[in-house]
Structure formats: C-alpha cells, structure tokens
PDB file with one MODEL, atoms N, CA, C and O in Angstrom:
MODEL        1
ATOM      1  N   MET A   1      -4.546  -1.557  -3.061  1.00  0.00           N
ATOM      2  CA  MET A   1      -3.071  -0.902  -2.879  1.00  0.00           C
ATOM      3  C   MET A   1      -3.440  -1.361  -1.553  1.00  0.00           C
ATOM      4  O   MET A   1      -4.581  -1.126  -1.154  1.00  0.00           O
ATOM      5  N   ALA A   2      -2.564  -2.028  -0.777  1.00  0.00           N
ATOM      6  CA  ALA A   2      -2.447  -1.964   0.989  1.00  0.00           C
ATOM      7  C   ALA A   2      -1.144  -1.406   1.023  1.00  0.00           C
ATOM      8  O   ALA A   2      -0.069  -1.677   0.487  1.00  0.00           O
ATOM      9  N   THR A   3      -1.496  -0.679   1.690  1.00  0.00           N
ATOM     10  CA  THR A   3      -0.602   0.456   2.475  1.00  0.00           C
ATOM     11  C   THR A   3       0.720  -0.017   3.304  1.00  0.00           C
ATOM     12  O   THR A   3       1.683   0.694   3.592  1.00  0.00           O
ATOM     13  N   SER A   4       0.533  -1.356   3.606  1.00  0.00           N
ATOM     14  CA  SER A   4       1.535  -1.670   4.677  1.00  0.00           C
ATOM     15  C   SER A   4       2.390  -1.954   3.398  1.00  0.00           C
ATOM     16  O   SER A   4       3.606  -1.977   3.593  1.00  0.00           O
ATOM     17  N   SER A   5       2.060  -2.121   2.434  1.00  0.00           N
ATOM     18  CA  SER A   5       3.152  -2.876   1.157  1.00  0.00           C
ATOM     19  C   SER A   5       4.269  -1.386   0.387  1.00  0.00           C
ATOM     20  O   SER A   5       5.134  -1.481  -0.484  1.00  0.00           O
ATOM     21  N   ILE A   6       3.956  -0.571   0.875  1.00  0.00           N
ATOM     22  CA  ILE A   6       4.260   1.101   0.335  1.00  0.00           C
ATOM     23  C   ILE A   6       5.825   1.266   1.693  1.00  0.00           C
ATOM     24  O   ILE A   6       5.765   1.781   2.810  1.00  0.00           O
ATOM     25  N   THR A   7       7.023   0.628   1.023  1.00  0.00           N
ATOM     26  CA  THR A   7       8.180   0.532   1.239  1.00  0.00           C
ATOM     27  C   THR A   7       9.280   1.773   1.153  1.00  0.00           C
ATOM     28  O   THR A   7       9.991   2.125   2.094  1.00  0.00           O
ATOM     29  N   LYS A   8       9.274   2.101   0.414  1.00  0.00           N
ATOM     30  CA  LYS A   8       9.621   3.642  -0.017  1.00  0.00           C
ATOM     31  C   LYS A   8       9.154   4.578   0.057  1.00  0.00           C
ATOM     32  O   LYS A   8       7.954   4.795   0.224  1.00  0.00           O
ATOM     33  N   ASN A   9      10.219   5.513  -0.079  1.00  0.00           N
ATOM     34  CA  ASN A   9       9.703   7.055   0.107  1.00  0.00           C
ATOM     35  C   ASN A   9       9.461   7.488  -1.103  1.00  0.00           C
ATOM     36  O   ASN A   9      10.265   7.237  -2.001  1.00  0.00           O
ATOM     37  N   PHE A  10       8.115   8.338  -1.382  1.00  0.00           N
ATOM     38  CA  PHE A  10       7.676   8.704  -2.516  1.00  0.00           C
ATOM     39  C   PHE A  10       7.274  10.137  -2.888  1.00  0.00           C
ATOM     40  O   PHE A  10       6.991  10.898  -1.962  1.00  0.00           O
ATOM     41  N   VAL A  11       7.241  10.411  -3.674  1.00  0.00           N
ATOM     42  CA  VAL A  11       6.519  12.282  -3.615  1.00  0.00           C
ATOM     43  C   VAL A  11       5.079  12.384  -4.536  1.00  0.00           C
ATOM     44  O   VAL A  11       4.842  12.096  -5.709  1.00  0.00           O
ATOM     45  N   VAL A  12       4.275  12.906  -3.488  1.00  0.00           N
ATOM     46  CA  VAL A  12       2.795  13.331  -4.635  1.00  0.00           C
ATOM     47  C   VAL A  12       2.812  14.505  -4.946  1.00  0.00           C
ATOM     48  O   VAL A  12       2.216  15.254  -4.172  1.00  0.00           O
ATOM     49  N   SER A  13       3.435  15.091  -6.088  1.00  0.00           N
ATOM     50  CA  SER A  13       2.981  16.533  -6.189  1.00  0.00           C
ATOM     51  C   SER A  13       1.741  16.603  -7.283  1.00  0.00           C
ATOM     52  O   SER A  13       1.387  15.856  -8.195  1.00  0.00           O
ATOM     53  N   GLY A  14       1.215  17.952  -6.716  1.00  0.00           N
ATOM     54  CA  GLY A  14       0.048  18.097  -7.751  1.00  0.00           C
ATOM     55  C   GLY A  14      -1.301  17.517  -7.202  1.00  0.00           C
ATOM     56  O   GLY A  14      -1.424  16.455  -6.591  1.00  0.00           O
ATOM     57  N   SER A  15      -2.208  18.335  -7.504  1.00  0.00           N
ATOM     58  CA  SER A  15      -3.437  18.565  -6.968  1.00  0.00           C
ATOM     59  C   SER A  15      -3.872  16.910  -7.413  1.00  0.00           C
ATOM     60  O   SER A  15      -4.233  15.962  -6.715  1.00  0.00           O
ATOM     61  N   ARG A  16      -3.641  17.060  -9.005  1.00  0.00           N
ATOM     62  CA  ARG A  16      -3.930  15.720  -9.782  1.00  0.00           C
ATOM     63  C   ARG A  16      -3.787  14.228  -9.403  1.00  0.00           C
ATOM     64  O   ARG A  16      -4.573  13.284  -9.320  1.00  0.00           O
ATOM     65  N   GLN A  17      -2.455  14.403  -9.206  1.00  0.00           N
ATOM     66  CA  GLN A  17      -1.543  13.158  -7.972  1.00  0.00           C
ATOM     67  C   GLN A  17      -2.345  12.811  -6.433  1.00  0.00           C
ATOM     68  O   GLN A  17      -2.845  11.776  -5.994  1.00  0.00           O
ATOM     69  N   ALA A  18      -2.241  13.809  -6.026  1.00  0.00           N
ATOM     70  CA  ALA A  18      -2.993  13.871  -4.689  1.00  0.00           C
ATOM     71  C   ALA A  18      -4.440  13.576  -4.456  1.00  0.00           C
ATOM     72  O   ALA A  18      -4.855  13.312  -3.327  1.00  0.00           O
ATOM     73  N   GLU A  19      -5.101  13.610  -5.354  1.00  0.00           N
ATOM     74  CA  GLU A  19      -6.067  13.184  -5.682  1.00  0.00           C
ATOM     75  C   GLU A  19      -6.387  11.407  -6.180  1.00  0.00           C
ATOM     76  O   GLU A  19      -6.987  10.553  -5.527  1.00  0.00           O
ATOM     77  N   ARG A  20      -5.855  11.301  -7.306  1.00  0.00           N
ATOM     78  CA  ARG A  20      -5.230   9.829  -6.884  1.00  0.00           C
ATOM     79  C   ARG A  20      -5.114   8.676  -6.441  1.00  0.00           C
ATOM     80  O   ARG A  20      -5.540   7.526  -6.552  1.00  0.00           O
ATOM     81  N   PHE A  21      -4.254   9.455  -5.783  1.00  0.00           N
ATOM     82  CA  PHE A  21      -3.698   8.832  -4.373  1.00  0.00           C
ATOM     83  C   PHE A  21      -4.165   8.753  -3.434  1.00  0.00           C
ATOM     84  O   PHE A  21      -3.604   8.008  -2.631  1.00  0.00           O
ATOM     85  N   ALA A  22      -5.336   9.400  -3.024  1.00  0.00           N
ATOM     86  CA  ALA A  22      -6.319   9.530  -2.243  1.00  0.00           C
ATOM     87  C   ALA A  22      -7.374   8.120  -2.501  1.00  0.00           C
ATOM     88  O   ALA A  22      -7.681   7.179  -1.769  1.00  0.00           O
ATOM     89  N   ASP A  23      -7.719   8.475  -3.827  1.00  0.00           N
ATOM     90  CA  ASP A  23      -8.348   8.012  -4.394  1.00  0.00           C
ATOM     91  C   ASP A  23      -8.223   6.198  -4.495  1.00  0.00           C
ATOM     92  O   ASP A  23      -9.143   5.397  -4.663  1.00  0.00           O
ATOM     93  N   ALA A  24      -6.843   5.946  -4.335  1.00  0.00           N
ATOM     94  CA  ALA A  24      -6.705   4.671  -4.318  1.00  0.00           C
ATOM     95  C   ALA A  24      -6.502   4.388  -3.170  1.00  0.00           C
ATOM     96  O   ALA A  24      -6.198   3.217  -2.942  1.00  0.00           O
ATOM     97  N   ILE A  25      -6.587   5.271  -2.122  1.00  0.00           N
ATOM     98  CA  ILE A  25      -6.244   4.536  -0.314  1.00  0.00           C
ATOM     99  C   ILE A  25      -8.056   4.433  -0.191  1.00  0.00           C
ATOM    100  O   ILE A  25      -8.486   3.479   0.459  1.00  0.00           O
ATOM    101  N   GLU A  26      -8.838   5.183  -0.669  1.00  0.00           N
ATOM    102  CA  GLU A  26      -9.925   4.576  -0.107  1.00  0.00           C
ATOM    103  C   GLU A  26     -10.632   3.617  -0.642  1.00  0.00           C
ATOM    104  O   GLU A  26     -11.414   2.860  -0.068  1.00  0.00           O
ATOM    105  N   GLU A  27     -10.248   3.668  -2.139  1.00  0.00           N
ATOM    106  CA  GLU A  27     -10.577   2.271  -2.491  1.00  0.00           C
ATOM    107  C   GLU A  27     -10.347   0.932  -1.666  1.00  0.00           C
ATOM    108  O   GLU A  27     -11.082   0.044  -1.234  1.00  0.00           O
ATOM    109  N   SER A  28      -8.803   1.235  -1.648  1.00  0.00           N
ATOM    110  CA  SER A  28      -8.228   0.071  -1.005  1.00  0.00           C
ATOM    111  C   SER A  28      -9.131   0.041   0.727  1.00  0.00           C
ATOM    112  O   SER A  28      -8.903  -0.737   1.654  1.00  0.00           O
ATOM    113  N   TYR A  29      -9.750   0.722   0.694  1.00  0.00           N
ATOM    114  CA  TYR A  29     -10.393   0.450   2.245  1.00  0.00           C
ATOM    115  C   TYR A  29     -11.496  -0.060   2.270  1.00  0.00           C
ATOM    116  O   TYR A  29     -11.866  -1.044   2.911  1.00  0.00           O
ATOM    117  N   GLN A  30     -12.254   0.810   1.335  1.00  0.00           N
ATOM    118  CA  GLN A  30     -13.428  -0.203   0.781  1.00  0.00           C
ATOM    119  C   GLN A  30     -13.608  -1.555   0.704  1.00  0.00           C
ATOM    120  O   GLN A  30     -14.536  -2.063   1.333  1.00  0.00           O
ATOM    121  N   GLU A  31     -12.769  -2.319  -0.060  1.00  0.00           N
ATOM    122  CA  GLU A  31     -11.790  -3.072  -0.577  1.00  0.00           C
ATOM    123  C   GLU A  31     -11.602  -4.029   0.712  1.00  0.00           C
ATOM    124  O   GLU A  31     -11.776  -5.223   0.468  1.00  0.00           O
ATOM    125  N   SER A  32     -11.337  -3.758   1.796  1.00  0.00           N
ATOM    126  CA  SER A  32     -11.145  -4.196   2.592  1.00  0.00           C
ATOM    127  C   SER A  32     -12.230  -4.869   3.699  1.00  0.00           C
ATOM    128  O   SER A  32     -12.461  -5.825   4.439  1.00  0.00           O
ATOM    129  N   LEU A  33     -12.731  -3.479   3.156  1.00  0.00           N
ATOM    130  CA  LEU A  33     -14.579  -3.876   4.214  1.00  0.00           C
ATOM    131  C   LEU A  33     -15.637  -4.773   3.350  1.00  0.00           C
ATOM    132  O   LEU A  33     -16.817  -4.833   3.695  1.00  0.00           O
ATOM    133  N   ARG A  34     -15.177  -5.414   2.294  1.00  0.00           N
ATOM    134  CA  ARG A  34     -16.037  -6.402   1.681  1.00  0.00           C
ATOM    135  C   ARG A  34     -15.421  -7.758   1.709  1.00  0.00           C
ATOM    136  O   ARG A  34     -16.117  -8.770   1.635  1.00  0.00           O
ATOM    137  N   ARG A  35     -13.923  -7.795   1.832  1.00  0.00           N
ATOM    138  CA  ARG A  35     -13.468  -9.222   1.983  1.00  0.00           C
ATOM    139  C   ARG A  35     -13.612  -9.681   3.144  1.00  0.00           C
ATOM    140  O   ARG A  35     -13.500  -9.049   4.194  1.00  0.00           O
ATOM    141  N   GLU A  36     -13.939 -11.113   2.972  1.00  0.00           N
ATOM    142  CA  GLU A  36     -14.048 -11.667   4.381  1.00  0.00           C
ATOM    143  C   GLU A  36     -12.818 -12.003   4.601  1.00  0.00           C
ATOM    144  O   GLU A  36     -12.028 -12.186   3.675  1.00  0.00           O
ATOM    145  N   PRO A  37     -12.520 -12.119   5.771  1.00  0.00           N
ATOM    146  CA  PRO A  37     -11.012 -12.694   6.413  1.00  0.00           C
ATOM    147  C   PRO A  37     -11.077 -13.695   6.121  1.00  0.00           C
ATOM    148  O   PRO A  37     -12.170 -14.229   5.938  1.00  0.00           O
ATOM    149  N   ALA A  38      -9.784 -14.409   5.947  1.00  0.00           N
ATOM    150  CA  ALA A  38      -9.397 -15.863   5.533  1.00  0.00           C
ATOM    151  C   ALA A  38      -9.076 -16.125   6.802  1.00  0.00           C
ATOM    152  O   ALA A  38      -8.587 -15.271   7.542  1.00  0.00           O
ATOM    153  N   SER A  39      -9.351 -17.450   7.194  1.00  0.00           N
ATOM    154  CA  SER A  39      -8.844 -18.358   8.166  1.00  0.00           C
ATOM    155  C   SER A  39      -7.469 -19.203   7.925  1.00  0.00           C
ATOM    156  O   SER A  39      -6.965 -19.712   6.924  1.00  0.00           O
ATOM    157  N   ASP A  40      -7.120 -19.126   9.197  1.00  0.00           N
ATOM    158  CA  ASP A  40      -5.683 -19.453   9.133  1.00  0.00           C
ATOM    159  C   ASP A  40      -5.402 -20.644   9.060  1.00  0.00           C
ATOM    160  O   ASP A  40      -4.257 -21.007   8.787  1.00  0.00           O
ATOM    161  N   PHE A  41      -6.645 -21.704   9.349  1.00  0.00           N
ATOM    162  CA  PHE A  41      -6.568 -23.051   9.063  1.00  0.00           C
ATOM    163  C   PHE A  41      -7.757 -23.343   9.340  1.00  0.00           C
ATOM    164  O   PHE A  41      -8.556 -22.606   9.919  1.00  0.00           O
ATOM    165  N   LYS A  42      -8.040 -24.951   8.758  1.00  0.00           N
ATOM    166  CA  LYS A  42      -9.342 -25.836   8.919  1.00  0.00           C
ATOM    167  C   LYS A  42      -9.371 -26.705   9.431  1.00  0.00           C
ATOM    168  O   LYS A  42      -8.409 -27.453   9.253  1.00  0.00           O
ATOM    169  N   ILE A  43     -10.294 -27.089  10.227  1.00  0.00           N
ATOM    170  CA  ILE A  43     -10.453 -28.122  11.361  1.00  0.00           C
ATOM    171  C   ILE A  43     -10.863 -29.313  10.625  1.00  0.00           C
ATOM    172  O   ILE A  43     -11.706 -28.787   9.898  1.00  0.00           O
ATOM    173  N   SER A  44     -10.863 -30.330  10.356  1.00  0.00           N
ATOM    174  CA  SER A  44     -10.852 -31.713   9.994  1.00  0.00           C
ATOM    175  C   SER A  44     -11.217 -32.773  11.604  1.00  0.00           C
ATOM    176  O   SER A  44     -10.683 -33.036  12.681  1.00  0.00           O
ATOM    177  N   HIS A  45     -12.572 -33.107  10.767  1.00  0.00           N
ATOM    178  CA  HIS A  45     -12.821 -34.355  12.105  1.00  0.00           C
ATOM    179  C   HIS A  45     -12.378 -35.640  11.547  1.00  0.00           C
ATOM    180  O   HIS A  45     -12.307 -35.649  10.318  1.00  0.00           O
ATOM    181  N   LEU A  46     -12.103 -36.588  12.076  1.00  0.00           N
ATOM    182  CA  LEU A  46     -11.521 -37.676  11.597  1.00  0.00           C
ATOM    183  C   LEU A  46     -12.145 -38.915  12.407  1.00  0.00           C
ATOM    184  O   LEU A  46     -11.945 -39.248  13.575  1.00  0.00           O
ATOM    185  N   ARG A  47     -13.103 -39.591  11.255  1.00  0.00           N
ATOM    186  CA  ARG A  47     -13.828 -40.452  12.360  1.00  0.00           C
ATOM    187  C   ARG A  47     -13.776 -41.825  11.255  1.00  0.00           C
ATOM    188  O   ARG A  47     -14.315 -41.928  10.153  1.00  0.00           O
ATOM    189  N   GLY A  48     -12.793 -42.959  12.110  1.00  0.00           N
ATOM    190  CA  GLY A  48     -12.968 -44.463  11.715  1.00  0.00           C
ATOM    191  C   GLY A  48     -11.691 -44.567  10.507  1.00  0.00           C
ATOM    192  O   GLY A  48     -11.380 -43.784   9.609  1.00  0.00           O
ATOM    193  N   ALA A  49     -11.295 -45.492  10.797  1.00  0.00           N
ATOM    194  CA  ALA A  49     -10.075 -46.212   9.822  1.00  0.00           C
ATOM    195  C   ALA A  49      -9.949 -45.496   8.828  1.00  0.00           C
ATOM    196  O   ALA A  49      -9.102 -44.638   8.580  1.00  0.00           O
ATOM    197  N   GLU A  50     -10.993 -45.934   8.125  1.00  0.00           N
ATOM    198  CA  GLU A  50     -11.110 -45.550   6.390  1.00  0.00           C
ATOM    199  C   GLU A  50     -10.517 -44.080   6.500  1.00  0.00           C
ATOM    200  O   GLU A  50      -9.453 -43.669   6.037  1.00  0.00           O
ATOM    201  N   ASN A  51     -11.650 -43.270   7.363  1.00  0.00           N
ATOM    202  CA  ASN A  51     -11.423 -41.710   6.788  1.00  0.00           C
ATOM    203  C   ASN A  51     -10.083 -41.282   7.526  1.00  0.00           C
ATOM    204  O   ASN A  51      -9.810 -40.082   7.571  1.00  0.00           O
ATOM    205  N   ILE A  52      -9.427 -42.009   7.978  1.00  0.00           N
ATOM    206  CA  ILE A  52      -7.847 -41.205   8.356  1.00  0.00           C
ATOM    207  C   ILE A  52      -6.937 -41.960   7.314  1.00  0.00           C
ATOM    208  O   ILE A  52      -6.069 -41.200   6.884  1.00  0.00           O
ATOM    209  N   LYS A  53      -6.899 -42.740   6.986  1.00  0.00           N
ATOM    210  CA  LYS A  53      -6.344 -43.711   5.602  1.00  0.00           C
ATOM    211  C   LYS A  53      -6.600 -42.501   4.574  1.00  0.00           C
ATOM    212  O   LYS A  53      -5.774 -42.051   3.779  1.00  0.00           O
ATOM    213  N   GLU A  54      -8.038 -42.036   4.780  1.00  0.00           N
ATOM    214  CA  GLU A  54      -7.965 -41.411   3.143  1.00  0.00           C
ATOM    215  C   GLU A  54      -7.142 -39.809   3.535  1.00  0.00           C
ATOM    216  O   GLU A  54      -6.524 -39.245   2.632  1.00  0.00           O
ATOM    217  N   PHE A  55      -7.204 -39.268   4.746  1.00  0.00           N
ATOM    218  CA  PHE A  55      -6.736 -37.925   4.599  1.00  0.00           C
ATOM    219  C   PHE A  55      -5.301 -38.441   5.335  1.00  0.00           C
ATOM    220  O   PHE A  55      -4.714 -37.433   5.728  1.00  0.00           O
ATOM    221  N   MET A  56      -4.569 -39.614   5.643  1.00  0.00           N
ATOM    222  CA  MET A  56      -3.074 -39.594   5.460  1.00  0.00           C
ATOM    223  C   MET A  56      -2.588 -39.667   3.898  1.00  0.00           C
ATOM    224  O   MET A  56      -1.636 -39.059   3.408  1.00  0.00           O
ATOM    225  N   ALA A  57      -3.601 -40.681   3.158  1.00  0.00           N
ATOM    226  CA  ALA A  57      -2.712 -40.453   2.076  1.00  0.00           C
ATOM    227  C   ALA A  57      -2.838 -39.039   1.225  1.00  0.00           C
ATOM    228  O   ALA A  57      -1.961 -38.731   0.417  1.00  0.00           O
ATOM    229  N   ARG A  58      -3.982 -38.208   1.462  1.00  0.00           N
ATOM    230  CA  ARG A  58      -3.614 -37.020   0.880  1.00  0.00           C
ATOM    231  C   ARG A  58      -2.956 -36.033   1.303  1.00  0.00           C
ATOM    232  O   ARG A  58      -2.784 -34.916   0.815  1.00  0.00           O
ATOM    233  N   ARG A  59      -2.550 -36.561   2.357  1.00  0.00           N
ATOM    234  CA  ARG A  59      -1.489 -35.731   3.514  1.00  0.00           C
ATOM    235  C   ARG A  59       0.181 -35.952   2.645  1.00  0.00           C
ATOM    236  O   ARG A  59       0.963 -35.040   2.376  1.00  0.00           O
ATOM    237  N   LYS A  60       0.347 -37.284   2.382  1.00  0.00           N
ATOM    238  CA  LYS A  60       1.539 -37.851   1.854  1.00  0.00           C
ATOM    239  C   LYS A  60       1.603 -37.795   0.260  1.00  0.00           C
ATOM    240  O   LYS A  60       2.609 -38.170  -0.342  1.00  0.00           O
ATOM    241  N   LYS A  61       0.621 -37.371  -0.301  1.00  0.00           N
ATOM    242  CA  LYS A  61       0.355 -36.548  -1.916  1.00  0.00           C
ATOM    243  C   LYS A  61       0.923 -35.442  -1.988  1.00  0.00           C
ATOM    244  O   LYS A  61       1.762 -35.107  -2.824  1.00  0.00           O
ATOM    245  N   ALA A  62       0.285 -34.509  -0.686  1.00  0.00           N
ATOM    246  CA  ALA A  62       0.765 -33.140  -0.720  1.00  0.00           C
ATOM    247  C   ALA A  62       1.932 -32.471  -0.733  1.00  0.00           C
ATOM    248  O   ALA A  62       2.307 -31.332  -1.012  1.00  0.00           O
ATOM    249  N   ASN A  63       2.624 -33.935  -0.189  1.00  0.00           N
ATOM    250  CA  ASN A  63       4.107 -33.493   1.084  1.00  0.00           C
ATOM    251  C   ASN A  63       5.135 -34.497   0.417  1.00  0.00           C
ATOM    252  O   ASN A  63       5.981 -35.207   0.961  1.00  0.00           O
ATOM    253  N   VAL A  64       4.771 -34.325  -1.099  1.00  0.00           N
ATOM    254  CA  VAL A  64       5.862 -35.550  -1.789  1.00  0.00           C
ATOM    255  C   VAL A  64       7.134 -34.416  -2.398  1.00  0.00           C
ATOM    256  O   VAL A  64       8.128 -34.856  -2.975  1.00  0.00           O
TER     257      VAL A  64
ENDMDL
END
C-alpha cells in the first residue's frame, strides 16, 4: 500500500483499526526495501548494419 496513493481523508478509529493501519504502513515500507528500483531506460549498443536493421524492424513493429 503506497501512502502516496492515499488522496482522500479518512478516519482511523479504535485500537484495532489503528493497529491494522500501522501494520499496513510497516509492511509497505519493508516491501520497498526488498524491491529493486526499476530502470527508467535500457541502453542498447548497435553494431553493424544487420543489428541496426533488426532494431529498426522491432521498433517499427512495436509502434504500429
């Protein structure tokens, strides 16, 4: 549960709800420590005409 996705106000009432909310926050934090950050981009090195042709064919197919 990403806390940044909480966009509305809500009320936590009672010790049981408070405990469950705190557990969810803690679990989310622990999960974020285990997750590897995703790279925003991949770097490809193109060498030779054949390699470039393959890359452009895949690009054209993906952008159709």
